[in-house]
N, C-alpha and C positions, 0 to 999 in steps of 0.2 A: 295582341296588345303591344304597342310600341313603348318600351320602357323609357326611352329618352323623352318622348312626348309627355308621358305621365309625369316624369320628374320635372320637366320645365313648366308644364301647365299647373302643377300642384307644387309650386316652388316653396310655399310655406311649410308644407309637409316635408318636403325634401330637406329644407333647412333644419327643421326640428329633428329629423332622423339623423342628419349629419352631426348635429351638436350632441345628440344622445350617443351616437357611435363614438365620437371623439372623447366624450367624458368617460364612457364605459371603457374605451381603449386605454386611456391614461390610468384609470383605476386598475385595469388588468395588468398594466405594466408594473405597478408597484406590488401587485399580488403574485406575479409570476414566480415560480421557483427559480432560484439562482444557484448555480454550482459551476465548478471549473469545467468538468467533463459531463457529457450527457449520460443518462442512465444506461448502464451497460451490464449485461449478464456475464458473470464469470462462471463458466460451466466446469468448475473444478472443485473437488472436495479432497481433503486430506484424511487419511486413516493412519494414526500414530499409535504404535505399540512399543512399550519398553520391555526388555528382557534382560534385567541387570546381570552383567558378567558374561553374557553369551558372546561368542565370536561372530563376526559378520556372516560366516558360512552357516553357523548354527541358527542365527536369526533368519537367514534366507530360507533354510530348509524347514525349520519348525514353526515359523511365524509367517513370513512374507509369502511363501509359496502357497500355504493353505488359504490365506486371505485373498490372494490374487485369483485363485481358482473360483471362489464363490463370487468375487466381483465380476469375473468374466461372464457370469450368467445374466448380468443386467442387459436387457435388450437395447437400451439407448446408449450403451457404452461406445465411446470413440477409441480411447486408448487407456491403458493403465501403466503407469511408470512408477517404479519402486526403487528405494535405496535402503540397503541393509548395512548398518554399521554396528560397531561393538555396542551391544546393549540396546539397540533401537531399530525399529522398522518404520519407514515413512513411505506410504503409498499415495500417489496422486491419481485420482480418478477423474478422467476427462470425458465429458458427455458430448455427443454429436451436436453440431451448431444449429441444426434445424429444430431443436427442442427448446422451448421457452418456459414452460411450466416445470420448474425443477423440483418443487416440493415433493410431489409423489415419487420422483426418482430418488431423492435423498432419503425418503422414508423407507423405500424398498432396500436401499443400500444399508441402512441401519439394521433392518430386520435380518438381512443376510449376515452381516458382521456379527450381530448379537448371537445368532444361531451357531455360528462357527466358533465363537469365543470359547465355548466349553470344550472344544477339541484342542485348544492350545496348551502348551506345557505348564506345569506348576511353576509359579514364580513370575508369570507374565502379568504386567500391569496394563490394563486396557483390553482391547483396542478402543480408541477414542476417535469419533468421526467429527471433523470440523467442516461443516458445509457453509460457513460464513466467511470463506476465504477471500471473497471479493469485496468485503466492506472497506470503504475508503475513509481514512481518518484525516480530514482536511485541516485539522488544527492539532499541532503538537506543542506542548508546553514543557519546559524543563524546571525542575525544582532542585535548587542547590542550597546548601547551608554550611557556611564556614563555621567550624566548631561544633557542628551537629553530626551525630552518627546516623546510620541508615534507619534505625528504628524510629528515631525522632522525626526524620524526614518522611518516613512512611506514614506516620500519624498525620502529618500535615497534608501529604499527598492524598490520603484517604479522605480527609476533610474536604479538599478541593474537588476530588472526584464526586463525592456525594452532592456537593453544591452544583456542580455542572450537570449531573444527571437530572436535577430538578428543572433544568431549563426546558421549555416546551419544544425547542428545535433539536434537542439532543437525542440521539438514538443509543449510542454506547460510549462508555469511557473506559479505557484500559490503561494499566500501569506497566511500564517497562523499566528494567534495571533494578527491580526490587531484590534485596538480599534476604532470603528467608531466614528467620531466626531458628536456633536450636538451643536446647539446654544440654550441655555436655557433662557426662559423668566419666572423667578420666581416671583410669585405674592403673595400678602397678601390677603387671602379670605375676611377678614373683610373690608379692604380698598376698595376692588373691589365691595363688596356689598353696602358699603356706597355711592358709586358713581353710583350705578344702572347698573354697567357693568357686563357682563358675559364672560366666555372664548369664547363663540360662537360669541359675538360681535367682540372680538379681532381677532378671526380667519377670519371672513369676511373682516375686515379692512385690515389685513395684506395680505390676498389673493388678494384683489382688488388693493392693492398698489404694491405688488411685482409680476409683470407680464411682460412678454416680448411679445408684439403684433406687428406684422409687420405693418408699416405705409404706405405701398404702394410705389409708385414711381411717379416721375414727369419727364416730357420730356423737355429737352432744346435743341432745334434744333434736331440734330441726336443723341443726347446723352441721356441715361436713367439714372436717379439719384435716388437711393433708399433712402427712408425716414425710419429712425429707431428711434422711440420714446424712451427716457430714462424712467426708472421707476423701474427696478429691483434693489435689494439691492446690493451695492458694498462693504460695510463694516459694522461692528457692529454699528458704529455711526449712519449710515442711518437707521438701525432698531430702535435704541433708539429714533430717532427723528421722528418716524412715528406718525402722528397726529391721535388722537382718539377722536371721537365725544362723548360727555357725553350725555346720553339719558335724554330728558326732559329739557335740559339746552342749551342755545345757546353759548356753549363754547367748545374749543378744548384743549386737553392736549397732551403732548408727552408721548409715551409709556414708556420712561425711567423714567418719573415722578411717575409712579404707579407700575413699575416692574423693577427688576434687570435683565439686559441682559448680559450674559457672555457665553464664549465658554468652552466646556467640552467634555466628552466622554459619550457614551451610558451607562446608569445605569439601572439595574445592569449589570455588565460585563457578556457577554455571553460565552466567551472563552478567553484563554490566553496561552502564550508560555513562558517557562523559558529555558534559556541556561545555564546549570551548576548553576542554582539558580538565575540568573539575568533576569529581564524582557527582552523579546526579540521578534523579528519577525522571522519567519521561511520562507525561500524561497525554494520551492520544484521544481526541474527541471526534466521534463520527456523527454526521447529521442524519436525521430521519429522512426517509424517502419523501421527495416532493417538497423539501424544506428550502429555506432561504439561507444560504451560507453567509451572506453579508449580515443578515439579522442575527444569525448564530454567533458570528464573530463579535458583533457589538455586545451581545449578552455575555459572552465569555470574558471579554475585556472588562466589562463593568463588574462582573462577579469577582474576577481575579483582583481587580483594584480594591474592592471592598474587603476581600479576605486578607490581602497583603498588609493592609493597615492594622490587622489584628495580630499578626505574627511577630515574633521577636526579631530584633535586628540581626542580620546575618542570613535570614531566609530570603531567597530571591526566586520569583516565579517569572520566567521570561518566555516570550514567543520564539520558538525555534523555527516552526513552519506555520504560516498563517495564510491559508488559501483565500479567506475573505478579502484580503487586500488585493490579491491578484484578480479575483472576479470583479471587484469594484473598479479596478483600473480598466478592465475590458469593457464593462458597461459604460463607464464614463467616456472611454475612447469611441464607443459606438455613438453615444449622444453627440460628441464633438463632430464626428464624421457626418452625422445626420444634419447638423446645423451648417456645416461647411457645404454639404451637397445642396441644401436649399439656397444658400447664398450664391454658390457658383452658378446654379441653373438660373436663378433669378437675374443675375448679372448678365449672363450670356444671352438669355432671351430678351432682356431689356435692351441690350445693344443691337440685337438682330431683328427683333420683332416689335420692340416698344415696351413701355412700362406695363401697360395693362395686360398684354399677352404674357409677359414674363411672370407677372404675379399670379396669373391664372394657372400657368404650368407649374410654377414653384409650389402652389398650394397642394398639388397632387402628391408631393413627396411626403410631408408629414401625415397627410390624411391616409395615404396607403399604408404607411408604417404603423400608424395607430390602429387602423382596421386589421392589419395583419397580427398585431399583438393581441387584439381582442379574439380573433379566430384561434390563435395559438393557445390561448387560455382554455378555450372549449375543448381542444384536443390534448390538453395537459402537456404541452411542449414548453419547457422552461428556457430560461436564458443561460446559455453556457457557451464555451468557446466555439462550438460547431454552429449552433443556431445564430449566434452573433455574427459569425463569419458569413453565414447564408444571408442575413439581413444586409450586410455590407455589400455582398455580391449583387443582391437584388437592387440595392440602392442605385447602381449605375444603369440598371435596365428598366426599372419601373417607370421612369420619366418618359421613355420613348412613346408609350401609349398616349400620354397627355400631349406631347409635342406634335405627334402625327395628327391627333384629333383636332387640336387647336389650329394648326397650320391649315388643315383642310377646310375648317370653318371659315378662317380668314380669307382663303382663296375664293371660296364660294360667295362670301359677302362682298369681296372686291369685284366679283363678276356681276353683281347687281342683285343677288338673292337677299331676301330678308333674313335677319338673324335667326328667327325661329326655323325657317325653311332650311337655311344653311346648316344649322345644328342637327336637325332631324335627318336631313339628307346625308350629312357626313357620317352620323352614327349608323344609319342604315347601310351605307356604303362600306364602312370600316369595321362593322361589328364582327363579322366572321374573320377577315384578315388579321385584325388585332388579336382576337381570341386564339387563332391558329398560331400566330407568332409567339404569344405568351406560353401556350402549351408546348410549342416546339422548343422554346428556350428551357422550360422546366424539364422537358423530356431528356435534355442533355445530362441531367443528374439522376435520371431514373435507374440506370444500371447500378449506381451506388446503392440505391434504396433496395433493389431486388437482389443484391449480392447475398448469397447464403454463406456469410462469413462474419467473423468478429469485426473486421474492418468495415463491412457493410452496415452492421448494426450500429457501430460507433458513429459513422458518418451519415446515417439515415436522415437526420434533421436537415442536412443540406437540401435534399430534394423536397422535403415537407415544407420547409420555411420559404424556399424560393418559389415553390408553386403557390403557396398561400399569398405571398406578397405580390406576385405578378397578377394573380387572379383578382386580388383586391384592387390593384391598379386598373385592371380592365373594367371592373364594375364601376369604379368611380369615373373612369373615362367615358363610360356610356351614360352616366347620369349627372354627376356634379359638374364635370368639366363643360359639357354642352350648356348647362344652366348658367354657369358663370360667364361663358362666352356670350350668351344671349343678352345678359344684363350688364356686362362690364365692357365688352369690346366696342370700340368706335372705329370704324374702318371707312376710309375714303374710297369711292369707286374709281378704279383705274380707267384712264382714257383708252379709247380704242387702239390708238397707236402711241407708243412710248418710245422715247429716245433710248437707244441701247448702248451708245458709246460709253457713257459713264459706267454702266454695268460691266462692260468689258474690262475697264481699268480696275474697277473694284474686284472683279473676279481674278484678274492677274495678281493684284496685291494679296488676295486671299490665298491663291495657289502658293505664292512665295512664303506666306506665313505658315501655311499648312506643311510645306516642305521642311521648314525649319523645325516645326514641332515634331514632325515624324522623324527627323534626323536625331533630335534629342531623345525621343522615345526609343529609337533603335539602339542608341548607345547604352541606355539604362537596361534594356532588355538583354543585350549581350552580356553585361556584367552578371545579371541574374542567372542566365543560362550557364555561364562558366562556373557558377557556384550553385548549381541546381540542387544538389543533395542538401546543402545547408539551408537553402530557401524552402525546401519541402518539409524537412523534419525539424527545423529549428523551433525551439520553444522560447517564449519570452520570460520564462522563469529565471530569476537571478540567483539560481543556485544549481549545483550539480552534485553528482554522487561519485564517491570513490570506494571501490571494494578492494579489500586486502585479504589475501588468503595465504596462509602458511601450508606446508605439506599436511595432508590428512594425518590425523593422529597427534598433531601438536597440541600442547596443553593450552588452556585459557591464559595461564600465567605468561606463556611465551607470546601469545597474541597481545596481551596487555602491554608487554615490553615493546613490541612493534608499534602499537598504537601510541604509546607515550613518546617514542622517538619521532614519529610523524607529527604528533601534536606540538612537540617542541619546535620543529621546523616551521609549522604553520604560525606559531606565535612570533617567532623571531624574524621570519622572512616574508610573510604575506599579510599578517594581521594589520588592520588599519590602526594608526596611532597619530600622535601629534605631527609626525614628519610624513608618514605614508598616508596619503588621502584616498588612494585607490587600492583595492585588494579585498581581502577576506574580512567580513564583519563578525561572523560567529560560525559555529558548527556544532553538530551533535554527532556522537559516535555510539553506535550499537556494537558491543563486543560480545561475540558468541551467538548472535542471531541477526536477522535482517530488519528488526523493529516492526512497526506497523506498516500497513499499505497506505501511505500518506498521499500518494497519487495513484491514479488508475494504472499507470504503466510500470509501477514498482511491484515486483513479485518478491515478497519477503522470504528470506532463506530460513529454514528451520534451525533449531539449536545446533550449532557446530562450533566446537571450541577453537577451531583454527581460522575462523572467519570474523571479519570486522567490516562494518559499513559506516562511512562518513557521509553526512549531508552538509555541504559547505555553502554558506551564504556569502554573496559578494556584493560589492557596491554597484556594479553595473554589468550588463551582458558582455561588454567588450573586454573585460578583464578575465573572463572565465577561461578562455583558451590559454592565456599567459600563465594563470595559476595552475591549470591542469598540466601544462608542459613542465613547470617547475617541480610539481609533485612527482610527476612520472620520472624525471631525471634523478630526483633525490632518492626515491624508493629503490630504483634500479642500482644506484651507486652504493647506498649504505645498507640496504636490506635485500641482498641478492636472492635469498631463499623465498621471498614473498612474491606472489603474483598480484599485479595491480590492474584494475579495470577502472577507467575514468570515462564518465558518460554525462552528457547533457540529458535532460529528460525529454524524450521524444513524445509526439502525439500519436494516439492510436494504440494498436495492439502491441504489448511489450515484447521485445526481442532481446533475449539474453546474449546471444552471440550471432552477429550477422552471417558468419560462416560456421556451419556445423556439418560434421560427417559422422555417421553412425556405423558401427561395426557390430554385428550380432553373431552369437554362436555359443557353444557350450564350454569349450576349452578355454580356461582363463589365460593360460600362458600364450596361446595363439592370439587371443584377442588383444592382449597387452602388446605383443610383438607387432601386430598390424597397426595398432594405434601409434606406437613409436615411429613406425615407418611413415605414416601419414603426417605426423608432426614434423618430421625431417623434411618432407616434401613441401609442406607449407612454409617452413622457415626459408627454404631456398627461393621462394617467390619474391621475397622482400616487399610484399604488399599488404601483409597482415602482421599483427602483433598480439601479445598476450595469448600465445598458443598453449592450450592446456587440454587435458582429458579429465573426465569426471570421476575416474577411479583413483587417481593419485598414486603415489609411491607405496610400495608395501611397507607395513609397519611391524614393529616388534611386539611380541607378547611373551609372557612367561606361563608355560603350562606346568601344572603340577602332576607328575606321574606318580599316582598313588600305589603303594604296595598293598594290594588287596588282602593278601594272606596276613600281613603284619597288622593291619587295622582290625581284622577279624579277631586275632589273638588278643589285642589290647582292648577290645570292646568299643571301638570307635567306628562310626559310619562316615560315608562320604559327605553326608549332610553336616556332620559335626565339623569336618575339616573346612567345608565351605563357609559355614557360619562363623567359625573361629577366625578364618582369614578376613571375613567381612568385619568382625569386631575389632581385630587388630589394625586393619588398614583404613577402612572408611567409616566404621562405627555401626553398631547394631541398635536398632530402635527398641527401647525398652517399654516406653509408655508415652503418654501425652500430657502436656501441661496446658490447661485452659485459662486464657486471660482475656476477659471480656468476650468478644466474638472471634478471637484468634485461637487457633490450636497449634501449639508449639511442640514438636517432637522432642522427647527425651532420649538422647543417643549416648550409648556407652562405647568408649573406645580406649585403646591402649595408649599410655603416655609415650611409649617407645615408637609409635607409628610416625611421629613428626620427623624423627631423625634417622629413620631406617634406610640403610643402603641395600642395594640388590644382593650383595654377598652375605647379608645378615638375615635373609629370609628364613634360612633353616633354623634360626633361633626363636622364631615366633612360636607362641604357645597354642597347642591344640587341646580343646576341652572335650571330654566325653560326657554327653548328657546322661548316658546310662549309668556310669560309675562315679562321675564327678571328678575323676582324676585328670591330670594335665600332663601333656607330653610335648616335646619339641617337634616342630614340623619335620625336621631332618630324620626323625625316627619312623615316620609313616609315608613320606613323599619326597620326591626329588624334583626341584625346580629346573626346568629346561627352557632355554631361550629359543623361540621360533619366530618365523616370519609369516605374515598373512596379508591378504588384501585389506586395505584400509576401509574400502566400501565396495559392495557388490550392487551394481545397478542393473535393473531389468526393464525391458519394454515389451509389453504384451507377452509375458511369461518367458521371454528370452533374455539371457544375459547380453547386455549391450554396453559398449564403450562409445561415448560421444566425444569427439575431438572438436573443440570450439576455438574460434579466433575472432579478434576485433580487426576491422579494416583500418588501414593507414590513410591519412590525408583525404583526398577527394575520391578515393576508390570506393566502389560499391561491391556488394556480394555477387552481382551478376557480371561485373566487369573484369 
């Protein structure tokens, strides 16, 4: 069966099928999923375990090592990378790239971790497995409130989160920068000792008082009535009026008489968020799989607008990062390019072959694109920056099939063949050559599709979409184009001999024009090749990120001071105002962690008190380099202890450092010495910057050398000393206060802890649970200042130091 003959002879059916295809394709265009990046599997999970008070070496030996060994039993494992810091173990589990069904793997990981958890030391919290590490939160909102505290802003943020979770396109909504509340019971150690009380007595009293126990039920005839005893705390006054029995005396006193009860926030602060310098909460919204980010953005904007009208003056909810705008710009740019291509092809063909021929060929472009969109919907390929790029690539190639087919029909018609014979003859003659050409062109992208790597998975739509579009063009060139040529083209039969002189002149003029065009193209190509790195990795996002790190072990308060200094510079020297029309429009700062994964290429850092991340929005792409240069010079000049990394957002697999060198071994001193040697060599090259290692400088700690004989004589245990120090310095959790659906810890701490100096540690009170007596720390232990590694990192069970660096200018990692 000759498909071309069938299409021409049954032209009404062909027209109906074409119209149905066009309508279905346009409908599919509006229904296709839309996102910035294509679907991408992040084959990484995090296992986080806290071990309060333990040194990095103890965390490594007692927690990290045990968990790593069971993780190594997973057959699909590619690598396991761990970080042991004071009080916390973070293990990253990476799976081999050839695996795509990760759910059974993560379930197996959880089973192994849960089985090993019972072998971890007492006091360990966790481990917790996070296998949703790859979720992308394409919308980030900030909530600020002048004159409002964090508790009030949290109430509003929770309200916004609940409203956003109800949207059909929403998958997850998470809050960042929240300051957890606590109820503090501040006591005077001297007064407590005088009354013979200890924190443990208070803890037992509050725990026994603040409890909800079901009281059973009674039956009255056929009715069952539940008994609910009162007893749990309803307000702060109830806590203050808790009766405390004084040991050795037949008297009771109120808790409020011996301690100050008040509401506050967790101290020290673990993380914070600033929105353009103001304290804020961040609301990150993730889209469900296969959703439409543009539709989600419209729903979010509409919901936020409705909610904002209900809140008091001073509360502001602003877009910090809004991917729907970026995706919408890309889709609109594709539509504009499509219209331009149709116009250009029609104009060129009109001038060279005439109006009828030009319109026939130009009709192939939208028809092929719409057919390709319809086929993409069947294969669940959405619109994203890769598939849109593939459509634009195919835009310049799909018209070739139509041009070749139309010109061949015109030539045959000029030679005297009838339109039907010319169309069928041309289709028969060109069917295989055009198909071969289309498949050959598509095969150029096949290695990308077959690559067993994250990059191959990310760019796979290039091959898929180009192949679909070119094959759609081929099908239409075999059916619709010949039919249009038969019924639309009017060709005069050429005489047997034609004058060739005019053709020579025309050809000479064409050659000259061609030379001028090629020369112009050559000059543009040279510029692009000179800036090849920028052309390949450049993103059209009008924002960039700045990472600031103080030496490991720095407090969050020190990091906040650094952030405030940099934010002051941003406001004064880069922020857009009445005078400055180009520069920074807004920014958001995550202090103490890396915030959400708001783009695929961002790998959020876990909680680290020495780390801060800025996401800075600008007025245009061209000002980014200028602002980055200013910030780099300012930080190096005024904050020499800080390490700064400035990056645009690349496309594809994220790369933390373009240059990395790993050194593995068991001896810490040798590892650090080799790392320092490598850093010195890198500095001498003058082609890299921000040279750091991931272990950092050694940090100070105070070890308590306990006199075991003395504590035995006094009836004190090592646990008594540890709990007493926790009570004096950071606070001891006594009970919980329930408020609506929130559970707020009740923490007891010493009033002297806020103003305690290092040389006053010996004066801290140690309480004996056995006797109830109190002693000074200097009677049972000696504080000693020591140095330790700030972090111990391992890769596949080996201690590993990684030296990383950023490249300067147009240098690349391989140059």
